[in-house]
N, C-alpha and C positions, 0 to 999 in steps of 0.2 A: 476180305470185308465180310463179313458175317451179318445176312440182311436183318434187321428187327424184324420181328414175326409180323407186324402190320404191313410194312413195306413188302415183303418177300410174297405173302400170300397172293397181295392184289397183282405184283409183278408177274408170277406165277403164270395169270391169266393174261396179263396187257402184254405179257412178250407173246402168246401163243397167235398175236393177232399178226407178228412179223412174219412168222419161220416154215414158208412152204418147203424149207430145204429137208425137213425131218425125215429121215429113211424109215424108222422103227420105232414104235414104243410096246411098252411091256402090252401084252394081247391081255384084254379082259374079257368074262363073259359080260356084253350089255346088253340090254332090251334092245328089241327089232326097233324097226321105224314107226311101224303101228302103237307098239307100246309105250313109246316114248313121245307120242305127238306130242307136243306143248298145251295144245288147244284140248284134246282130251285131260290133261293132267291140270290146266286149270290153274297154272303160274302166273301171279300177279292181277288175279281176277278178284275182284270186289273192292269194297271201300269204307275199311283197308282190305288187302287179300287175308288169307287167313295166315296166319304167323308161319305156318309150313310151308306156303307157296309164295311167302316174298322173296326176292332176289335183290342183293345189294351189289354196288362195285365195291364198297369200301370194305368188305371180307371177304372180297372173292365169290361167293357163291353164285354170282350171276354167270361164274365162266366153268363150271363143272357140270358134267353130263349127267341126266339129257337136260339140267336147267340150260344150257347153253341154247340149247332149239329155240327156247323164246328168246335168248338175249341179244341173237344173232341181226334178230327183225327189227330189235327195240334199243339200239345201243345209245342212240339220243336220248332216249329218257335215263339214262342211268352216269351218262359223263360227258364232258366238255366237249363241245363241238366248234367246227365252224361252218358253214354252208359254202357250196360251190356252184354259186346262182345258175340257172338256165336261161338266165335274161328275161326282158319282157314280151319276147316273141310270141304267136300261137305255135304251140307243140306242132310237128308235121307227125300225122298217123301211118304209120308203118301198113301197106297195103294186107290184105289176110288171104290164105287159100288153105285153111287147115286140111290136115289127111285124117285118115280114119286108119290107115294101113301102117303107122310106124310104131305102135305098142304091141303089135303082134311081131316085130321083125325077133329072127335070134340071129345071135353071134357065139362065137366061142369065147369066155374067156381065158385069158392069158393062162397057161400051165394047166387046160382043163380039158376033158373030153366031153363035157355034159352043156347041152348047149344051155343061153337064157335068153328070155325074149328082152326086148327094150325096158317094156312096162318092169319086169321085174327086176331088171339093173336100176329104177329110180330108188324103187327100195329097200334094195342091198346097199346104197351108196345115200341112206338117209338125204334122199332130195327134195330142199325146201321150194323149187322152183323151177324150171326150165324153159326156153324158148330155143324154136328151132327157125333160122332162117333160110330159105332157097332161094336164089335170084333175087334177093329183097323181100321177099314175101314171108309173112310168119305162115309155117306151114305146122308147127307145133308149137304147145304152150299150155304148162300146168303146172300148179299151186297147191303146197302142201302143207299142213303145220299151221305156225304162225304168221307164213309170208301171203300178201295177197299182191295183184297186179301192182296196186296204189302205196305199196309197202315199197320201205328199201331195206337192205340187208348188205351187213358188211363183206367186202368182198377182198377182208383179208390181203396177203400177198399179191393178189391182183394187180393191186395199186401201185406195187414195182412198175410194170409194166406201162401204166398209166404214164409215170413218172419219167420212165427210159421214153416214151412216146414223144414225152414233151423236149427231151435232153434232144432226142433224133430232130426233131424239128428246128430246133434253134441252129445243130451244126449244119444242116441243110440250110439254112438262108445267112450262114455265116456268122451268126453271134455268139457262138462258142465252139471254140477250138477244141476239138478231141487229145491233140496230141499236145497243150500245153499242160501244167503240172496244177493239180488240185489248188498250189499255194498262192498260185497265180492269180485264182479268182477271188481266193479266201485265206489273206493273209493267216487269220487266228488258226487255220491249219497247219502252218508250216513244220510245229515242233512235234505234232502227229505221225502218224504210220503216213493218212493219206497225205500229207504234205507234197511228199515226193512222187506220188502216183498219178499216171495221165488223167485226165477227165474219162479215155476211152475207157481204162483199166478198171476205174470207177465203173464206168457204165455195162461193161462186160464182167462183172466180179471177177478180175483177176488180179487182183490186189493182194499184195503181202500183209496182211494183219493180223495181228493177234486180236484175235473174236471167236471165242469157242460156244456153240450153242448147246453145247451138253447138258442138259436142263436136270442129270444128276448130279454135277459137279456145282457145288454152291457156290465156288468161287469163280464158275464159268462170266466171262465177260457180259454175256446175254441178262445176266442178273443185274448186272451196274445199268445196262444200256434199259432196262424195263423200269430200274427204280428211278432212274435220270426221266424216263417219260411218263410216269405218274405225277398225274394232275393232283392229287389229293395231295394237302399240307402233311410234310415230314416229320416224323419224329423227333423229339429233342436232340437225341443223340445221333442224327443221322449228320453225315460228313462227306457225301460222296455228292454228284454232281445233279443238279437240279432241273437240266431242261436237256433237250435232243442237243442242240449246239454245247452245251457245257462236254456232254459226255462222249462227244465228236472229239475234242480237245484232248482227250486222255487215252485216245486209240494207242496203241504202240506197235512197231513192225512184230514180221514174225514170217520168214519167208521173202524171197523175190517178187516184185512185182510184174507181172505178167508172164508168171512160168503155168500158170495152172487155173482152173476155173475152182471159187471155193465160195460155196452160197455163205453169203453173211448182210445181213438186214442192216446193219451200221452202213454200207455201201451206198442204200438206197437214202439214206438220212445224208449223208455226206453229198450227196448228188443232188438233193433238194435245197442245200444251203447253197450249195453253187447254182444252180437254178434260180433261187431266190435273187442271190448277187447280181447276174447276169442280166434280167428282168427288172428287177426292183419290185418284184412281186411275191406274195407267197405262193407256194406250189398249189394251194386252193382257189388265189387270185388267178394266177395263168392257166390254170386248167380250164377255169371259168371262160375267162377271157378269147382263150385260144381256138378251145374244142366245144364244151359244153353247152356255150351261148350259141354255135354255131351249127349245132346237131339237130334241132328242131325236136329236143328231148321233153318227156313228158314232165319231169320231174327235177325240183334241185337235189346234186350231191349232198353229201357233206363230208366232213372229215373229221377226226378224233382230233385232240391237240393236247400238247404237255400244259405245264403250270405256267407257259409264259406267252401260249396262244399258237404255236409255233404246228403245225400240222404235220401228224405221223405220215412222212412219206416212204416207210415200209410196210405199213398195213394199216392204215386208218381209214379209208376209202369205204363210203356207205353209199350206195344208189338201187336206181330200181331195175329191174331184170332187165325190160323193154331198152331202155337206156342205153344198159351193157352191150343187148345185142345191136344198138345203133353205131356205139364206135367199133365194133367187130365187126360191122358193115361196111363201114366207111374205110377201116383198113383193107378190106377184101377187096376194095375198087380202089385201091392206090390213093388214098386220102383225099375220093372225091364221095360226098353224099347226096344224095339226091341232086345229082347236076352241079352241087356247090363243093370247089374244091376247099378240103378243113385243113391239109397237112401237104407240105410238097412232094411231091411225088417221090423223089431222092430219098426221104427219110422214111417211106414204106418199105423202098426196096432196101433199104440197109437195114431194115428191120427183119425182113422175109430171107436175105441171103444168109442169118445166123453167123455165129462164129465157129471155131475151133471145135471140131468133134474132137481130136486129140488132146485137147486142155478140157473139154468137157467130159472125155472118159476116167478122168483122174480124180473126180470127185466120187463114182461108185456108184451111179445110179442103174441099177441093176435092171431096172424095167423101162429103161430109156436109150437105149443101144444106138447109137450112131447120133445123138441128140447135140444138140449143141445150145448155147446160149448169146443173147446175142441185145443189146441196150434195153437189158431187162424180159426181153422174149424169149421163152422157152422154143425150138426152133426142131422140127422132127427131123425134117433131111429125108423125109418119105418121099414115095411118086408125087403125090399128090403136093406136094409143098406147103403141107401142115405147118403151124404154128400157135403157141399159146402162150395166155397169162393166167397162171397158179396159183391158187392161195391154200393155207390151209383148210382141214375139216370139209375139203370136195370143193371150192369154188375155181370155176374156170369159165375161160373164152375162149374157147377152139375156131379157128379159122381155118377152112380146108379150099383154098383158091380153085381147084382144079374144080370140084364138085360142086361151087357156086355156093356153100353153105357155111352159116356161123351157128354155132352152138354159144347157150351163156346159161350157165347153170350156178345157182346157189344151193348149199347145201351144207350140213351139220353133222357130219360122221363124228361119232364119237371118238376115232383115233385122227388125230392132228395131221399126221404124213400124209400125204399124197399116196405114198405104196402101199397105203390099207384100200385104197380104191381104183388106183391104176388099171388092176388086172379087170375088172367089170367097165370101167371107165373107158380106157383106151378104144379097145375091141369095137365096143358099141358106135360108139365116133367113128370110127372107120368105115364099119358093116352100116350105119348108116348115111356114110357119105355115099357109099357104093349103091346103095339102093336108090336113092334121089338120081342120080346119074341114070341107072338101068330105065328108070321109071317115068324120069320127065316131068311134066305136067300132073299137077293132083288128079287124080280120078273123080 
C-alpha cells in the first residue's frame, strides 16, 4: 500500500517516536546544539507566532530537525494524550548534594584517542536535560533549550521499558504467565503472528514477525503501523487499520518465535494489549495505579494515543526528568523507593538478569557487544551490572547498581538511532560511575 501524502508525512514523524533500534541514518551536516537551540530559534513564540516559526502535527513539521528540539518538550500541545496521574499525595523531594567536579570529568569516546569532558559530551549529544543520582541524592542536574525542571519531555522508546516493567511485575505476582500464548490472553490476535508467540517471547522481542522498520522502504510494515496509530482523520481513500489494535491483528509471521532478538516496536504494543486485558486497565492507568502514584513523583506523566484513545505503548510516554530518575532509583534499590516497596523484588531481579547475549548478538549492534534484552530493558552484562532504557534521539535511563548511580537524560539529537550518540554517551556514563565510586561523598 502506498500511503497518501497526508498520512505518510505525519506517519514519518509519528513512527520515529517508537524506534530506538535504528542502527544508522544517512549522515547530514546539522547545526550544533548551540545553533539549534529551540529558545534561540523562537519556535512557537508569539500570538500567533511568525509563519516560519509555527509547528504543526498535521504536516509533520513538528518533527523535522531542528524544530523537533522544541516539539519533544511540548507534545501535549500538538497531539491527543492521556494523563498518567501521580495521584493526590504530596511529592517526595529528592535529597540534593550537587557536585562541582563532574563537568570537568574526562573520558575517551569509543574508537577515539581524543579525550572529551562530561560537559562537552552534553552538547555533542544535544542534551535537553540530565539528572544524576548517587546513593539516592541528586549530585548533578542541568537543563538546556526548551526543557525546564517543571517541564515534560518525550521519552520515546524508554516507554517500552516502563511497559516491560509492568509486565515483569504482573509475572512476579502470578497474574501473567509468560509461558502462555498471546492468543490465550487476547483471542483477537489468534490469527496474527503474535497469536502463537508466548508472552515471554513478546516481552523479550524474540518473536518471528514480519515487521520491517526500514524507513527507506515505502512498503515496510512500520509505515502501516504509523498510519494506524496516527490520531488524525484519515483521507477518504485510506483503507488500512485505524488503530494500534487493528494493526496488530494484521501482523504476519516471518521466521521462528524464540530464535533471535529482533527489535520491533509492534511487540510492545502487543504486550500493552495483553496487559490491558489482564489488568482491566489501559497501560496509562496501570502505570499510574501501580507505580506513578506511589513514587512521590512531582508531576503527572502523559501518553500519546491513537484515534480510539489507546496509549502508544511503544513510545508515547512523556514525563518529568526528576520523575524518570525516581523510577530508576526505585529499580536500583530492587523495587523499593524511600522505604516503600513498589515492585516485587523478583520482577527487578528478572530485569537485571538480562536475556541471552547470543540471541542479542544476531541483531548486529556493533557498539553493544555482550549486551542482551530482557523485559524490554537493555542489559550491558558489564562488571557493574548496568542496565538501561533507551529511546531515539538520545533518551536514556541508565542504572549502575555497583556504582549506586542513576542517570536520566532527555535529548534531541538530529539522528534518531542511538548509534549516533553511544560513542560519547556510554563511555561517559561508565567514567562517571567510576568517578563516583572513587570519590565517595560530595566535596
